[in-house]
N, C-alpha and C positions, 0 to 999 in steps of 0.2 A: 365502656360502661362500668366495668368492674373497677378500673382505676379511678374513675370519677367518684364512685361510692366510697372507696378507701380514702381518697383525699377529703371528701365531705366529712367522713367520720373523724379524721384527724383534726380538721378545722373545728368541729363541734367539741372535741376533747379540749383543745386549746382555749376556746371561748369559755367553756365551763370552768376550766382551771383558773382563768383570769378572773372570772366573776366570783368564784368562791374564795380566792385569796386576797382580792382587793388590790392587785397590782397587775400591770401589763408587762408581759415578757417580750423580749426581743430575741429569744433563742439562747440566752445565757443564764447561768445560775444567778440568783439574786445576791449571793454572798461570794465575794472574791477572796477575802482573807478571814480566817478565824484564828483566834489566839486565846488560850486559857492563861489566866494570871493567878498567882497565889496572893491572897489578900493578907497584908501585913499592917497592923495598926501603926499609924503615923507615917506610912510610906506615901510620898506624893504620887499624883496621877502620872502614869508612864507617859513619856513623850510619844508623839504620833509616829515615830520611826517604824514601829512594828507594822503599821498600816501600809507602809510602802513596799512590803514584801511582794514577791511575785504572786500572781493569782493562783490560789490553790485552796478550794473550799473543803478538801479532804486530805490534809497533810498526813503522811505516814508515820512520822516520828512522834514519840511521846514528848509532849511539851513541858509537863511539870510532874514532879513526884511529890505527893502530899503525904502528910502524916495524919492519922485520925484526929478529928477535932478542928482541923484547919478549915479555912473558907476560901472561896474563889470568886472571881468575876470574869467577865468575858469581853474580848475585843472583837469587833466585826468591821470589815470594810464592805459596804454595800455597793453593788455594781452600779456604775454610772450609766449603764446601758438600759436600765429600767426606765419605763416611760412615766411611772408614777410611784408614789410612796409604797413601801411594803410593810405589812403587819404579819408577824410570824404567829403560827398557831400555838406553838409550845416549844420549850426546851426540855431535854431529858438527859438523865444519866443512864447510860446503857452499860451494864456489867458484861464484859465480853466473855467471862468464864461461865457465868450462870445463865445468861440470856435475859436477866431481869432488867426491866426498864422502868425508871421512876421519873415522874414529871417534876421538874424544878419549880419551886415555889417562887416564881418571878412575879414582879409587879406588872400590872397591865401596861404601864409605860415602857417597860423593858421589851415588850413584844412589838411595839411600834405605835404609830406609823414611823418608819425610818426613811429618810430621804435618799434618793439615788445619789451615789457618789460620796455619801457620808462615811466617816470613820467614827465609830461609837464605842464607848465603854458601857457595858450593861452589868448592873449589880455592883458597881464600884462603891456607891454610897451606902448600900446595904448588901454586903457580900453574901453569897449563898453557901450554906453548909454543905460540905461534901458528904457522900455516903460513909457509913461507919465501917463497912466491910472492906477489907484489903482486897486488892485485885487490879486488873486493867479495865479501864472504862473508856467509853466514847461520850463526849458531850455532843448531843445531837440538836440541830436546829431544824424545826419542821415548818414547812409552808403547806397548809392544808394537811394532807396525810403523807406528804413526801419529805424525806430527809434531804435538805439542800446544803448542809454543811455538817461536818463532824470533826472534832479534834480529840486526840488521844491524851489521856493522863493516867497515872498510876497512883494507887494508895498503898503505902507500905505498912 
């Protein structure tokens, strides 16, 4: 009986998460690859080769070092295991030294809906300004109130 109650509770949590986020999970994270890019005026769209990287929604290495005043955009590969489109709740800059987290001013189109299996560039046509304070940061992707991907970058 106790086991049945626990399983029922887990099922309820999964159903609630699915209805709140607007996508259906199959047990995997919705983001397979995350990549931070430095926006440079006049630079063409990067080829999709970065999206072929092995699945890692939380890479450990610093991807880019920015200087104050520069801008960025983001590349994501959305899991093909999702059963429906995904719409993210928000993107944030998290300062690892201070613990301060700031929501990125992304357009609603950048949040989704994004199709399962797609490789997308977000913020490319209107890059996002990076924080002005030097330090180590995570770019976080939220689905509901859960971080589902994060990429590291530094500002010198």
